C-alpha positions as a Markdown table, in Angstrom:
| # | Residue | x | y | z |
|---|---|---|---|---|
| 1 | Met | -58.0 | -23.5 | 114.7 |
| 2 | Phe | -55.8 | -20.6 | 115.8 |
| 3 | Ile | -56.2 | -18.0 | 118.5 |
| 4 | Ser | -53.2 | -15.8 | 119.3 |
| 5 | Val | -51.5 | -15.9 | 122.7 |
| 6 | Leu | -51.6 | -12.1 | 122.5 |
| 7 | Asp | -55.4 | -12.2 | 122.3 |
| 8 | Leu | -55.9 | -14.8 | 124.9 |
| 9 | Leu | -53.6 | -13.1 | 127.4 |
| 10 | Lys | -54.4 | -9.4 | 127.4 |
| 11 | Ile | -53.4 | -6.5 | 129.7 |
| 12 | Gly | -56.5 | -4.9 | 131.1 |
| 13 | Ile | -58.2 | -4.0 | 134.4 |
| 14 | Gly | -60.2 | -5.7 | 137.1 |
| 15 | Pro | -62.4 | -7.0 | 138.4 |
| 16 | Ser | -63.8 | -9.1 | 135.5 |
| 17 | Ser | -62.8 | -9.8 | 131.9 |
| 18 | Ser | -66.4 | -10.7 | 131.0 |
| 19 | His | -68.2 | -8.1 | 133.1 |
| 20 | Thr | -65.7 | -5.2 | 133.0 |
| 21 | Met | -63.4 | -5.5 | 130.0 |
| 22 | Gly | -65.9 | -7.0 | 127.6 |
| 23 | Pro | -68.6 | -4.3 | 128.2 |
| 24 | Met | -66.0 | -1.6 | 128.0 |
| 25 | Val | -64.9 | -2.8 | 124.6 |
| 26 | Ala | -68.6 | -3.1 | 123.5 |
| 27 | Ala | -69.3 | 0.4 | 124.6 |
| 28 | Trp | -66.2 | 1.6 | 122.7 |
| 29 | Glu | -67.3 | -0.2 | 119.6 |
| 30 | Phe | -70.9 | 1.2 | 119.8 |
| 31 | Ile | -69.8 | 4.8 | 120.2 |
| 32 | His | -67.7 | 4.4 | 117.1 |
| 33 | Leu | -70.7 | 2.9 | 115.3 |
| 34 | Val | -72.6 | 6.0 | 116.3 |
| 35 | Lys | -69.7 | 8.2 | 115.0 |
| 36 | Asn | -70.0 | 6.5 | 111.6 |
| 37 | Tyr | -73.8 | 6.9 | 111.7 |
| 38 | Cys | -73.3 | 10.7 | 112.3 |
| 39 | Leu | -71.1 | 11.0 | 109.2 |
| 40 | Thr | -73.8 | 9.7 | 106.9 |
| 41 | His | -77.0 | 10.8 | 108.5 |
| 42 | Asp | -78.7 | 14.1 | 109.6 |
| 43 | Val | -78.7 | 13.5 | 113.3 |
| 44 | Pro | -81.4 | 15.5 | 115.2 |
| 45 | Gln | -80.7 | 17.4 | 118.4 |
| 46 | Gly | -81.6 | 15.7 | 121.7 |
| 47 | Val | -80.4 | 12.2 | 120.8 |
| 48 | Ser | -79.5 | 10.0 | 123.7 |
| 49 | Ile | -77.8 | 6.7 | 124.4 |
| 50 | Arg | -79.2 | 3.8 | 126.4 |
| 51 | Cys | -77.5 | 0.6 | 127.4 |
| 52 | Thr | -79.6 | -2.4 | 128.7 |
| 53 | Leu | -77.7 | -5.2 | 130.6 |
| 54 | Lys | -79.2 | -8.7 | 130.4 |
| 55 | Gly | -78.6 | -12.0 | 132.2 |
| 56 | Ser | -75.5 | -12.3 | 134.3 |
| 57 | Leu | -74.4 | -8.8 | 133.5 |
| 58 | Ser | -77.6 | -7.4 | 135.1 |
| 59 | Ala | -77.4 | -9.8 | 138.1 |
| 60 | Thr | -73.8 | -9.1 | 139.1 |
| 61 | Gly | -72.9 | -6.1 | 137.0 |
| 62 | Arg | -72.8 | -3.6 | 139.9 |
| 63 | Gly | -70.4 | -5.7 | 141.9 |
| 64 | His | -68.2 | -6.3 | 138.8 |
| 65 | Ala | -68.1 | -2.6 | 137.9 |
| 66 | Thr | -70.0 | -3.1 | 134.6 |
| 67 | Asp | -71.6 | 0.3 | 134.8 |
| 68 | Arg | -68.2 | 2.0 | 135.3 |
| 69 | Ala | -66.8 | 0.1 | 132.3 |
| 70 | Ile | -69.7 | 1.2 | 130.1 |
| 71 | Val | -69.1 | 4.9 | 131.0 |
| 72 | Leu | -65.4 | 4.5 | 130.2 |
| 73 | Gly | -66.1 | 2.8 | 126.9 |
| 74 | Leu | -68.6 | 5.4 | 125.8 |
| 75 | Asn | -66.0 | 8.0 | 126.6 |
| 76 | Gln | -63.7 | 6.2 | 124.2 |
| 77 | Tyr | -61.4 | 4.4 | 126.6 |
| 78 | Leu | -60.3 | 0.8 | 126.2 |
| 79 | Pro | -59.0 | -1.5 | 128.9 |
| 80 | Lys | -55.4 | -1.3 | 127.7 |
| 81 | Asp | -55.7 | 2.6 | 127.7 |
| 82 | Val | -56.5 | 2.7 | 131.4 |
| 83 | Ala | -54.6 | -0.2 | 132.8 |
| 84 | Asp | -52.1 | 2.1 | 134.6 |
| 85 | His | -54.5 | 4.9 | 135.4 |
| 86 | Asp | -56.1 | 6.0 | 138.7 |
| 87 | Leu | -59.5 | 4.7 | 137.6 |
| 88 | Asp | -61.4 | 6.1 | 140.6 |
| 89 | Thr | -60.3 | 9.6 | 139.7 |
| 90 | Leu | -61.0 | 9.1 | 136.0 |
| 91 | Val | -64.5 | 7.6 | 136.6 |
| 92 | His | -65.3 | 10.3 | 139.2 |
| 93 | Arg | -64.5 | 12.9 | 136.6 |
| 94 | Ile | -66.8 | 11.6 | 133.9 |
| 95 | Trp | -69.5 | 9.7 | 135.8 |
| 96 | Ser | -71.8 | 12.7 | 136.5 |
| 97 | Asn | -71.6 | 14.1 | 133.0 |
| 98 | Glu | -75.0 | 14.3 | 131.3 |
| 99 | Ser | -73.8 | 13.8 | 127.8 |
| 100 | Ile | -71.3 | 11.9 | 125.7 |
| 101 | Glu | -69.2 | 13.7 | 123.1 |
| 102 | Ile | -69.4 | 11.7 | 119.8 |
| 103 | Asp | -67.3 | 13.9 | 117.6 |
| 104 | Asp | -66.6 | 17.7 | 117.2 |
| 105 | Ala | -70.1 | 18.3 | 115.9 |
| 106 | His | -72.3 | 15.8 | 117.8 |
| 107 | Ser | -73.1 | 14.8 | 121.3 |
| 108 | Ala | -75.7 | 12.5 | 122.9 |
| 109 | Leu | -77.5 | 12.8 | 126.2 |
| 110 | Phe | -76.4 | 10.1 | 128.6 |
| 111 | Ser | -76.8 | 9.7 | 132.4 |
| 112 | Ala | -74.9 | 6.8 | 133.9 |
| 113 | Glu | -77.5 | 6.5 | 136.7 |
| 114 | Lys | -80.6 | 6.5 | 134.4 |
| 115 | Asp | -79.4 | 5.2 | 131.0 |
| 116 | Ile | -77.7 | 2.0 | 132.1 |
| 117 | Val | -80.6 | -0.3 | 132.7 |
| 118 | Phe | -80.1 | -3.5 | 134.8 |
| 119 | Asp | -82.8 | -5.7 | 133.3 |
| 120 | Met | -83.4 | -8.6 | 135.7 |
| 121 | Gly | -85.8 | -10.3 | 133.3 |
| 122 | Lys | -84.9 | -13.3 | 131.1 |
| 123 | Pro | -81.4 | -13.3 | 129.6 |
| 124 | Leu | -81.1 | -13.2 | 125.8 |
| 125 | Pro | -81.2 | -16.7 | 124.4 |
| 126 | Glu | -77.9 | -16.6 | 122.6 |
| 127 | His | -75.6 | -16.0 | 125.6 |
| 128 | Pro | -76.0 | -15.0 | 129.4 |
| 129 | Asn | -73.9 | -11.9 | 129.0 |
| 130 | Gly | -75.9 | -9.6 | 126.8 |
| 131 | Leu | -75.7 | -5.8 | 126.2 |
| 132 | Ile | -78.1 | -3.8 | 124.1 |
| 133 | Phe | -77.0 | -0.3 | 123.0 |
| 134 | Glu | -79.3 | 2.2 | 121.4 |
| 135 | Leu | -79.1 | 5.6 | 120.0 |
| 136 | Leu | -82.5 | 7.2 | 120.6 |
| 137 | Asp | -84.2 | 10.3 | 119.1 |
| 138 | Glu | -85.9 | 12.8 | 121.4 |
| 139 | Lys | -89.1 | 10.7 | 121.2 |
| 140 | Gly | -87.4 | 7.6 | 122.3 |
| 141 | Lys | -87.3 | 5.9 | 118.9 |
| 142 | Ala | -84.2 | 3.9 | 118.1 |
| 143 | Leu | -82.1 | 5.4 | 115.3 |
| 144 | Ile | -79.6 | 2.6 | 115.6 |
| 145 | Ser | -79.3 | -0.4 | 117.9 |
| 146 | Asn | -76.7 | -3.1 | 118.4 |
| 147 | Thr | -76.5 | -6.1 | 120.6 |
| 148 | Tyr | -73.2 | -7.4 | 122.0 |
| 149 | Phe | -72.3 | -10.4 | 124.0 |
| 150 | Ser | -69.3 | -10.6 | 126.4 |
| 151 | Ile | -68.2 | -14.1 | 125.9 |
| 152 | Gly | -65.4 | -14.4 | 128.4 |
| 153 | Gly | -61.7 | -13.3 | 128.6 |
| 154 | Gly | -62.6 | -9.8 | 127.4 |
| 155 | Phe | -63.8 | -11.0 | 124.0 |
| 156 | Ile | -67.1 | -9.7 | 122.6 |
| 157 | Ser | -69.3 | -10.7 | 119.7 |
| 158 | Thr | -72.3 | -9.1 | 118.0 |
| 159 | Leu | -75.5 | -11.0 | 117.5 |
| 160 | Glu | -74.6 | -11.6 | 113.9 |
| 161 | Glu | -71.2 | -13.0 | 114.8 |
| 162 | Leu | -72.6 | -15.2 | 117.5 |
| 163 | Asn | -75.0 | -16.7 | 115.0 |
| 164 | Gln | -72.1 | -17.6 | 112.7 |
| 165 | Leu | -70.8 | -19.9 | 115.4 |
| 166 | Val | -67.1 | -19.5 | 114.4 |
| 167 | Ala | -66.6 | -15.7 | 114.5 |
| 168 | Pro | -67.4 | -15.3 | 118.2 |
| 169 | Leu | -64.4 | -17.3 | 119.1 |
| 170 | Gln | -62.2 | -14.9 | 117.2 |
| 171 | Met | -60.2 | -17.7 | 115.8 |
| 172 | Lys | -58.6 | -18.3 | 112.4 |
| 173 | Ala | -59.3 | -21.4 | 110.3 |
| 174 | Val | -57.3 | -24.6 | 110.7 |
| 175 | Asn | -55.6 | -24.2 | 107.3 |
| 176 | Ser | -54.4 | -20.6 | 108.0 |
| 177 | Thr | -51.4 | -21.9 | 110.0 |
| 178 | Pro | -48.9 | -24.7 | 109.5 |
| 179 | Tyr | -50.0 | -26.5 | 112.7 |
| 180 | Gly | -53.6 | -25.5 | 113.1 |
| 181 | Phe | -54.6 | -28.2 | 115.6 |
| 182 | Asn | -58.3 | -28.1 | 116.7 |
| 183 | Ser | -58.1 | -30.8 | 119.4 |
| 184 | Ala | -55.5 | -32.0 | 121.9 |
| 185 | Gln | -55.2 | -35.3 | 119.9 |
| 186 | Ser | -54.5 | -33.5 | 116.7 |
| 187 | Met | -51.9 | -31.4 | 118.6 |
| 188 | Leu | -50.2 | -34.5 | 119.8 |
| 189 | Asp | -50.3 | -36.2 | 116.4 |
| 190 | Met | -48.8 | -33.1 | 114.8 |
| 191 | Ser | -46.0 | -33.0 | 117.4 |
| 192 | Val | -45.1 | -36.6 | 116.8 |
| 193 | Asp | -45.2 | -36.2 | 113.0 |
| 194 | Ser | -43.2 | -33.0 | 113.0 |
| 195 | Gly | -40.8 | -33.8 | 115.8 |
| 196 | Leu | -41.7 | -30.3 | 117.2 |
| 197 | Ser | -42.7 | -29.3 | 120.7 |
| 198 | Ile | -46.1 | -27.7 | 121.4 |
| 199 | Glu | -44.3 | -24.4 | 122.0 |
| 200 | Lys | -42.5 | -24.6 | 118.7 |
| 201 | Met | -45.7 | -25.4 | 116.8 |
| 202 | Lys | -47.5 | -22.5 | 118.5 |
| 203 | Arg | -44.6 | -20.2 | 117.7 |
| 204 | Leu | -44.7 | -21.1 | 114.1 |
| 205 | Asn | -48.4 | -20.5 | 114.0 |
| 206 | Glu | -48.1 | -17.1 | 115.6 |
| 207 | Thr | -45.3 | -16.0 | 113.2 |
| 208 | Val | -47.6 | -16.4 | 110.2 |
| 209 | Phe | -49.3 | -13.2 | 111.3 |
| 210 | Ile | -46.6 | -11.3 | 113.2 |
| 211 | Ser | -42.8 | -11.3 | 113.2 |
| 212 | Glu | -40.9 | -13.3 | 115.8 |
| 213 | Gln | -39.6 | -10.1 | 117.3 |
| 214 | Glu | -43.1 | -8.7 | 117.7 |
| 215 | Leu | -44.2 | -12.0 | 119.3 |
| 216 | Asp | -41.4 | -12.0 | 121.8 |
| 217 | Gln | -41.9 | -8.4 | 122.6 |
| 218 | Gly | -45.6 | -9.0 | 123.2 |
| 219 | Leu | -44.8 | -12.0 | 125.4 |
| 220 | Asp | -42.3 | -10.0 | 127.4 |
| 221 | Leu | -44.8 | -7.2 | 127.9 |
| 222 | Ile | -47.4 | -9.6 | 129.2 |
| 223 | Trp | -44.9 | -11.1 | 131.6 |
| 224 | Gln | -43.8 | -7.7 | 132.8 |
| 225 | Ala | -47.4 | -6.8 | 133.5 |
| 226 | Met | -47.9 | -10.0 | 135.4 |
| 227 | Lys | -44.9 | -9.4 | 137.5 |
| 228 | Lys | -45.8 | -5.8 | 138.2 |
| 229 | Cys | -49.3 | -6.9 | 139.3 |
| 230 | Ile | -47.9 | -9.5 | 141.7 |
| 231 | Glu | -45.4 | -7.2 | 143.2 |
| 232 | Arg | -47.9 | -4.4 | 143.7 |
| 233 | Gly | -50.3 | -6.8 | 145.4 |
| 234 | Leu | -47.5 | -8.0 | 147.7 |
| 235 | Lys | -46.9 | -4.5 | 148.9 |
| 236 | Thr | -50.4 | -3.2 | 149.3 |
| 237 | Glu | -52.7 | -3.5 | 152.3 |
| 238 | Gly | -56.1 | -2.3 | 153.3 |
| 239 | Val | -59.7 | -3.2 | 152.5 |
| 240 | Leu | -61.1 | -4.1 | 149.1 |
| 241 | Pro | -63.9 | -2.0 | 147.7 |
| 242 | Gly | -67.5 | -3.0 | 147.3 |
| 243 | Gly | -69.0 | -3.1 | 150.7 |
| 244 | Pro | -68.2 | -6.4 | 152.6 |
| 245 | Asn | -64.9 | -4.8 | 153.8 |
| 246 | Ile | -62.7 | -7.9 | 152.9 |
| 247 | Pro | -59.1 | -7.2 | 154.0 |
| 248 | Arg | -56.2 | -7.7 | 151.7 |
| 249 | Arg | -54.1 | -10.6 | 153.0 |
| 250 | Ala | -51.3 | -11.2 | 150.4 |
| 251 | Lys | -48.9 | -8.7 | 151.9 |
| 252 | Ala | -49.1 | -10.1 | 155.4 |
| 253 | Leu | -48.8 | -13.6 | 154.1 |
| 254 | Tyr | -45.8 | -12.7 | 152.0 |
| 255 | Gln | -44.1 | -11.0 | 155.0 |
| 256 | Gln | -44.5 | -14.1 | 157.1 |
| 257 | Leu | -43.0 | -16.3 | 154.4 |
| 258 | Glu | -40.0 | -14.0 | 154.0 |
| 259 | Ser | -39.4 | -13.8 | 157.7 |
| 260 | Gln | -39.5 | -17.6 | 158.1 |
| 261 | Pro | -38.6 | -19.1 | 154.7 |
| 262 | Asp | -37.6 | -22.4 | 156.2 |
| 263 | Met | -41.2 | -22.8 | 157.4 |
| 264 | Ala | -42.7 | -22.0 | 153.9 |
| 265 | Asp | -43.4 | -24.5 | 151.2 |
| 266 | Val | -44.5 | -24.2 | 147.6 |
| 267 | Asn | -48.2 | -24.0 | 148.5 |
| 268 | Asp | -47.6 | -21.0 | 150.7 |
| 269 | Trp | -45.7 | -19.1 | 148.0 |
| 270 | Leu | -48.2 | -19.9 | 145.3 |
| 271 | Cys | -51.1 | -18.7 | 147.4 |
| 272 | Ala | -49.3 | -15.5 | 148.3 |
| 273 | Tyr | -48.6 | -14.7 | 144.6 |
| 274 | Ala | -52.0 | -15.7 | 143.3 |
| 275 | Met | -53.9 | -13.8 | 146.0 |
| 276 | Ala | -51.7 | -10.7 | 145.3 |
| 277 | Val | -52.9 | -10.7 | 141.7 |
| 278 | Asn | -56.6 | -11.3 | 142.6 |
| 279 | Glu | -56.6 | -8.6 | 145.3 |
| 280 | Glu | -55.3 | -6.2 | 142.6 |
| 281 | Asn | -58.1 | -7.5 | 140.3 |
| 282 | Ala | -60.7 | -7.0 | 143.0 |
| 283 | Ala | -59.5 | -3.5 | 143.5 |
| 284 | Gly | -60.0 | -2.8 | 139.8 |
| 285 | His | -56.3 | -2.4 | 139.0 |
| 286 | Met | -54.2 | -3.7 | 136.1 |
| 287 | Val | -54.2 | -7.4 | 135.6 |
| 288 | Val | -53.6 | -9.8 | 132.6 |
| 289 | Thr | -56.6 | -11.9 | 131.5 |
| 290 | Ala | -55.1 | -15.4 | 132.0 |
| 291 | Pro | -57.4 | -16.4 | 130.4 |
| 292 | Thr | -59.9 | -14.4 | 132.4 |
| 293 | Asn | -59.7 | -11.8 | 135.2 |
| 294 | Gly | -61.5 | -14.0 | 137.7 |
| 295 | Ala | -58.7 | -16.5 | 137.2 |
| 296 | Ala | -55.9 | -14.0 | 136.6 |
| 297 | Gly | -53.7 | -15.1 | 139.5 |
| 298 | Val | -53.1 | -18.8 | 138.6 |
| 299 | Ile | -50.7 | -18.5 | 135.7 |
| 300 | Pro | -48.7 | -15.6 | 137.0 |
| 301 | Ala | -48.4 | -17.3 | 140.4 |
| 302 | Val | -47.0 | -20.5 | 138.9 |
| 303 | Leu | -44.7 | -18.6 | 136.5 |
| 304 | Tyr | -43.5 | -16.2 | 139.2 |
| 305 | Tyr | -42.7 | -19.2 | 141.5 |
| 306 | Phe | -40.8 | -20.8 | 138.6 |
| 307 | Thr | -38.7 | -17.8 | 137.8 |
| 308 | Thr | -38.1 | -16.7 | 141.5 |
| 309 | His | -37.6 | -20.0 | 143.2 |
| 310 | Met | -36.5 | -22.3 | 140.4 |
| 311 | Gly | -34.3 | -20.0 | 138.3 |
| 312 | Gly | -36.5 | -19.8 | 135.2 |
| 313 | Thr | -35.2 | -17.8 | 132.3 |
| 314 | Asp | -36.8 | -15.2 | 130.0 |
| 315 | Glu | -36.7 | -17.8 | 127.2 |
| 316 | Gln | -38.5 | -20.3 | 129.4 |
| 317 | Val | -41.1 | -17.7 | 130.3 |
| 318 | Arg | -42.0 | -17.4 | 126.6 |
| 319 | Glu | -42.1 | -21.2 | 126.3 |
| 320 | Phe | -44.4 | -21.4 | 129.2 |
| 321 | Leu | -46.8 | -18.7 | 127.9 |
| 322 | Leu | -46.9 | -20.2 | 124.4 |
| 323 | Thr | -47.6 | -23.7 | 125.6 |
| 324 | Ala | -50.2 | -22.5 | 128.1 |
| 325 | Ser | -52.0 | -20.5 | 125.4 |
| 326 | Ala | -52.1 | -23.5 | 123.1 |
| 327 | Ile | -54.1 | -25.3 | 125.8 |
| 328 | Gly | -56.2 | -22.3 | 126.5 |
| 329 | Gly | -57.1 | -21.9 | 122.9 |
| 330 | Leu | -58.3 | -25.5 | 122.8 |
| 331 | Ile | -60.5 | -25.0 | 125.8 |
| 332 | Lys | -62.0 | -21.9 | 124.4 |
| 333 | His | -62.5 | -23.6 | 121.0 |
| 334 | Leu | -64.0 | -26.8 | 122.4 |
| 335 | Ser | -65.9 | -25.4 | 125.4 |
| 336 | Ser | -65.7 | -22.0 | 127.2 |
| 337 | Ile | -63.6 | -19.9 | 129.5 |
| 338 | Ser | -66.6 | -17.9 | 130.7 |
| 339 | Gly | -68.0 | -18.3 | 134.2 |
| 340 | Ala | -71.4 | -17.1 | 133.0 |
| 341 | Glu | -71.5 | -20.0 | 130.6 |
| 342 | Val | -69.9 | -22.9 | 132.4 |
| 343 | Gly | -69.2 | -21.8 | 136.0 |
| 344 | Cys | -65.8 | -21.4 | 137.6 |
| 345 | Gln | -64.5 | -24.6 | 136.1 |
| 346 | Gly | -64.2 | -22.6 | 132.9 |
| 347 | Glu | -62.2 | -19.9 | 134.6 |
| 348 | Val | -59.9 | -21.2 | 137.3 |
| 349 | Gly | -60.1 | -24.7 | 135.9 |
| 350 | Ser | -58.9 | -23.5 | 132.5 |
| 351 | Ala | -56.2 | -21.3 | 134.1 |
| 352 | Ala | -54.9 | -24.3 | 136.1 |
| 353 | Ser | -54.9 | -26.5 | 133.0 |
| 354 | Met | -52.9 | -23.8 | 131.1 |
| 355 | Ala | -50.5 | -23.3 | 134.0 |
| 356 | Ala | -49.9 | -27.0 | 134.4 |
| 357 | Ala | -49.1 | -27.3 | 130.7 |
| 358 | Gly | -46.7 | -24.4 | 130.7 |
| 359 | Leu | -44.9 | -25.5 | 133.8 |
| 360 | Cys | -44.6 | -29.1 | 132.5 |
| 361 | Ala | -43.1 | -27.7 | 129.3 |
| 362 | Val | -40.4 | -25.6 | 131.0 |
| 363 | Lys | -39.5 | -28.6 | 133.2 |
| 364 | Gly | -38.7 | -30.6 | 130.2 |
| 365 | Gly | -42.0 | -32.5 | 129.7 |
| 366 | Thr | -42.9 | -34.2 | 126.5 |
| 367 | Ala | -45.9 | -33.2 | 124.5 |
| 368 | Gln | -47.8 | -36.2 | 125.9 |
| 369 | Gln | -46.8 | -35.3 | 129.5 |
| 370 | Ile | -47.9 | -31.7 | 128.9 |
| 371 | Glu | -51.3 | -32.8 | 127.6 |
| 372 | His | -51.6 | -35.1 | 130.7 |
| 373 | Ala | -50.7 | -32.3 | 133.1 |
| 374 | Ala | -53.3 | -30.1 | 131.5 |
| 375 | Glu | -55.9 | -32.8 | 131.8 |
| 376 | Ile | -55.2 | -33.6 | 135.4 |
| 377 | Ala | -55.5 | -29.9 | 136.4 |
| 378 | Leu | -58.8 | -29.4 | 134.5 |
| 379 | Glu | -60.3 | -32.7 | 135.7 |
| 380 | His | -60.0 | -31.7 | 139.3 |
| 381 | His | -61.9 | -28.5 | 138.7 |
| 382 | Leu | -64.9 | -30.1 | 137.0 |
| 383 | Gly | -68.2 | -29.0 | 138.4 |
| 384 | Met | -66.8 | -25.9 | 140.2 |
| 385 | Thr | -69.5 | -23.2 | 140.4 |
| 386 | Cys | -69.2 | -19.5 | 140.0 |
| 387 | Asp | -71.0 | -18.0 | 143.0 |
| 388 | Pro | -69.4 | -14.8 | 144.0 |
| 389 | Val | -70.6 | -13.3 | 147.3 |
| 390 | His | -72.3 | -9.9 | 146.8 |
| 391 | Gly | -71.5 | -10.2 | 143.1 |
| 392 | Leu | -67.9 | -9.2 | 143.9 |
| 393 | Val | -64.8 | -11.0 | 142.5 |
| 394 | Gln | -63.5 | -11.5 | 146.1 |
| 395 | Val | -65.0 | -14.4 | 148.0 |
| 396 | Pro | -64.3 | -17.2 | 147.1 |
| 397 | Cys | -62.4 | -16.0 | 144.0 |
| 398 | Ile | -59.2 | -14.7 | 145.6 |
| 399 | Glu | -58.4 | -17.8 | 147.6 |
| 400 | Arg | -59.7 | -20.0 | 144.7 |
| 401 | Asn | -56.8 | -18.7 | 142.5 |
| 402 | Gly | -54.3 | -19.9 | 145.1 |
| 403 | Phe | -55.8 | -23.3 | 145.1 |
| 404 | Gly | -55.9 | -23.3 | 141.3 |
| 405 | Ala | -52.1 | -22.6 | 141.2 |
| 406 | Ile | -51.5 | -25.4 | 143.8 |
| 407 | Lys | -53.5 | -27.9 | 141.6 |
| 408 | Ala | -51.6 | -26.8 | 138.5 |
| 409 | Tyr | -48.2 | -27.4 | 140.3 |
| 410 | Ala | -49.4 | -30.8 | 141.6 |
| 411 | Ala | -50.7 | -31.8 | 138.2 |
| 412 | Thr | -47.3 | -31.1 | 136.6 |
| 413 | Ser | -45.6 | -33.1 | 139.3 |
| 414 | Leu | -47.8 | -36.1 | 138.6 |
| 415 | Ala | -47.6 | -35.9 | 134.9 |
| 416 | Ile | -43.9 | -35.4 | 134.6 |
| 417 | Arg | -43.2 | -38.5 | 136.6 |
| 418 | Gly | -45.3 | -40.5 | 134.3 |
| 419 | Ser | -44.9 | -41.7 | 130.7 |
| 420 | Gly | -47.6 | -39.5 | 129.2 |
| 421 | Lys | -50.0 | -42.4 | 128.8 |
| 422 | His | -53.2 | -42.0 | 130.8 |
| 423 | Phe | -56.8 | -43.1 | 130.8 |
| 424 | Met | -58.7 | -39.8 | 130.4 |
| 425 | Ser | -57.7 | -37.6 | 127.5 |
| 426 | Leu | -57.7 | -33.8 | 127.6 |
| 427 | Asp | -60.3 | -33.7 | 124.8 |
| 428 | Lys | -62.7 | -35.8 | 126.8 |
| 429 | Cys | -62.1 | -33.8 | 129.9 |
| 430 | Ile | -62.9 | -30.6 | 128.0 |
| 431 | Ala | -66.0 | -32.2 | 126.6 |
| 432 | Ala | -67.1 | -33.2 | 130.1 |
| 433 | Met | -66.6 | -29.6 | 131.3 |
| 434 | Lys | -68.8 | -28.3 | 128.5 |
| 435 | Gln | -71.5 | -30.8 | 129.2 |
| 436 | Thr | -71.3 | -30.1 | 133.0 |
| 437 | Gly | -71.6 | -26.4 | 132.3 |
| 438 | Glu | -74.6 | -26.8 | 130.0 |
| 439 | Glu | -76.4 | -28.8 | 132.7 |
| 440 | Met | -75.4 | -26.5 | 135.6 |
| 441 | Ser | -78.1 | -24.4 | 137.0 |
| 442 | Val | -78.0 | -20.7 | 136.1 |
| 443 | Lys | -77.8 | -20.0 | 139.9 |
| 444 | Phe | -74.2 | -21.2 | 139.8 |
| 445 | Lys | -73.0 | -19.3 | 136.7 |
| 446 | Glu | -72.0 | -15.8 | 137.8 |
| 447 | Thr | -75.4 | -14.7 | 138.9 |
| 448 | Ser | -74.9 | -14.8 | 142.7 |
| 449 | Leu | -78.2 | -16.6 | 143.0 |
| 450 | Gly | -76.9 | -19.7 | 144.6 |
| 451 | Gly | -74.1 | -21.4 | 146.5 |
| 452 | Leu | -71.9 | -19.3 | 148.7 |
| 453 | Ala | -73.5 | -16.1 | 147.4 |
| 454 | Val | -76.8 | -17.0 | 149.2 |
| 455 | Thr | -75.5 | -18.9 | 152.2 |
| 456 | Ile | -73.5 | -16.0 | 153.7 |
| 457 | Thr | -75.2 | -14.8 | 156.9 |
| 458 | Glu | -76.2 | -11.2 | 156.8 |
| 459 | Cys | -75.6 | -9.2 | 160.0 |
């Protein structure tokens, strides 16, 4: 299988890849579906658009800014288009509009307050993150309707694609690339047979579809966005939006570390960097899905520490990202990176696994050591629930990214001191994550119906 690093790691906006970015893309796609419909049909006056949110999207969509994302998407904005915008000002300008402009000749009635329906009934059977978009005539009859699913990491699928099993993963077939591994074991076997590193195989796979220059430019752009996000977070203070008045902490922590560097260790720095990212995410600002927004701080934190404190080079940054994405692609292919599907083990657990693999690679680890590092990091996130308090990507999500980065660093340290031989394979660990997610109660899968989300004392 093949999934591009430039698809897995995407520049977008917070607070959630599955609840913000995915729905924005779905709304954008639907309005273009409506545009095409208007070109071939006599569309009556008084048509309107309605969006119904199902499952986890309805349960925590308000806290995750799903409604804002839908309004932006219907107004033909994509996450990458608004990553550096003042979103509060943009949303304020279009939120109260009573119609959506489809093209020069057509418009549709739409009220964000009335026409985004948070349906708290049963989720759609295919996936917990469902959106149903409809274009209605003046009598309420559907002229066109399409169902989308936000499947994690900003990826979406239609109902038809989801039923095809392969298409929702947005991957290319094994035989489309020279090293199209579809398991960690096949990846290791190919590395041994070819004498190539995981990064080199991944690079050769990528350059089947784009030039090496385009690949490196894309990787550099991702890294620049990650750095920018960290550095903004380290300079910003105040209270995060959403209601609980959670204060930002990364800036104060970073200032303490800078003032007493002899008292700081790797754990302190990793927490500061990861929390800076996830505070930016919680504020709805620019982040990189890595592989999701809820886990956006882990990979940047480890990579920033490597470049800032260990002298990592630009070439090593690319090696890190390519290796990490090879592991992330396997996890997405064999299980899930969606908190709504498998809990936070699929988000922070996957990010830690990817970060451990990337760090192990740039520290000179063999393919076997890299696979071991990825397995250790994922293994020690198994069973982690997704239970955001108030449906916001704040508590426990911000601190959890810091601990994910620490586990990734520790996993690398263990793996690189070993031979690469170990008892539990990455493939088996991914399978365990998938089974655990399937058996996990829906209360612990991004619905805010269990765990920390219901034990917080209301004052």
